[in-house]
C-alpha positions, 0 to 999 in steps of 0.5 A: 222706083217701080212699084205695083198697085193691085186695084179692083175694077168695075166693068159691064157684064159683056166686058167681064165676059170678054176678060174671061175669054181673054184669060182662057185664050192666054192659056191657049197661047202658053200651051202653044209656046210649050208645043213650039219649044218642043217642036224646035228642040226635036227638029233641030236640037236647039232652043227656040229664040225670042224672035222665032217664037214671036214670029210663030205666034204672030197673027194667030189670036184675036189679041193685041200683038204686045199682049201675045208677046208678053205671054211668050216672054213669060214663057222664055223667062220661065225657061231661062229660070229653070235652066239656071236652077238646073245649073245649080244642081236642082232637079227642075223641069223646063215649062211643060204643064198645060194651062187652062187660063193665063193672066193677060198683060198690056204694055206700052201703047196697048192701053190708055188711062183717062182719069179713072177710066182704063181703056185696053186695046185688042188690036186688029183681027181679020183686017179689022180693028177690034172694039176696045175694053173699058174698065173703071178703077176706084183710084189710079197711082201717081206716076207713069204706068208702064204696064198692067196685068188683069187678074182674077183672084176671087174677083177681077183686079188690075195690077198697075206697074208704075214709076213713082218718081222716087229714087233709091237713097244713097248708101248709108254709113252705119253698123252691120246686122244679120238675119237668121230666117226661120219657120217659127220666127220669120226674122231674127236679127242682131247688130254688131252693137248687140241690139236684137229683134225677134219677129214671130211667124206663128200667125203665118204658121196657123194660116198655113195649117188651116189652109192645109187642113181645108184643102185636105178635106176638100180634096178628099170630098172631090175624090169621091165625086166624078171629075167635072161633075157639078159637085166636083166643081163646087168643091174645086171652087171652094178649094180655090177660094181657100187658097186665094184667101190664105195667100192674101193673108200670108202676103199681108203678114209678110209685108208687115213683118218686113216693114217692122224689120226695116223700121228697126234697121233705121232706128239702129243705124243699120247700113248693111244686112247679111241674111243666112242663105237657107235655100238648101235646107228645104231642098236637101235631106227631104227623105231623112225628115219626117212627113210633118217636118217636110210639110212645115219646111215646104210652107216656109216662104224664105224666097218671098221674104228675101225679095221683099226685104231687098227692095224695101231695104235698098229704098232706104239706102241699106244693102243686103246680101246672102251669106253661107250659114252653114253650122251657124245654128250648131256651133257654140261661139264660146268653145266651138263645140257643135251640137244640134238643139232640139229645143228653142234654147241652145245650151252647151256643156261649157255653160253657154246658153242663148235663144236658138235663133238669136244664137244663129243670127249672132254666129252669122254676123261674126262669121261674116265680119271676122271669119269665125264665130265669136261671142258678144252680149245681146242687150234685151232683144225686141220681140214683135209680131206682125200687126194683123187687123181683124 
């Protein structure tokens, strides 16, 4: 299985300065990709191809050719992703924004690992071999490293993508479980045997609120300064620090939340998971919702949640798929009446009452298994919160 390890690095001051220069050069390469794509489209009315883009960029930068190609490939991937989103009806723009920096990548023969020493090749420039960059790492993953990316996130890191030699487990035989993802409770799951789990996401909500508050304060102060001044740059650095720190906290909480759910699935012999597809909830009806509600929904990381669950569950031999969750949170499984709940509990005039998210997860499960929403008893659901170390 392919995994990625993010490791801090140590290097000389000259090498660190070279990394900053390469990062800025990566932004220039990305901007050139944007301009070339526009030029080709306006000239011939067609998309620039992968081979044409690589040919246009060849020999223009003092970087290894594979590093330049990696940036070009990321641009093409972003363009293709935007194309697919537009096909689905989402108002997505093709890559157009200019970047000041871009994280460089080394692949295949462009780097070498000797013990805990990482050697990066810079390729040829003006007919001469450029001096290599040497980085020192505190540890190296066990397995063959396929590619790496050097990133600056408050300090310098190297992200190593490697093959750990492990294989995905074969598909298990067991029960089916459903997930109703939420903004307050990150994961609410139910099995067909009546077992339930609720993993709260209130810690992530608090991180989001604090981040938004800090960013708002800093942006207000920046608006009173001249752009590019010393004080403006000071506030801008503080804003980037707040965004970086909150992102690390959210990623950590999301990893721990998904691990708790995977452990719960293994404990209850789950072999198949169906997850309610909530992508339309964020994109639709934005104008009808309140501003505060839109801010909460925009902070909802349901895409990251699915990607983490997908690779963690498949590694344990558990299949996962997205299903339509339309009306599952509104429909009573006893009488079929539809009603929107404004509280954390769903109540119906027929006397039915249930935790709103458990109610939605059960309806997703029965709708997937039987084609209709039916009632069954959920036995003493487990309530968890991600274990966050101080």
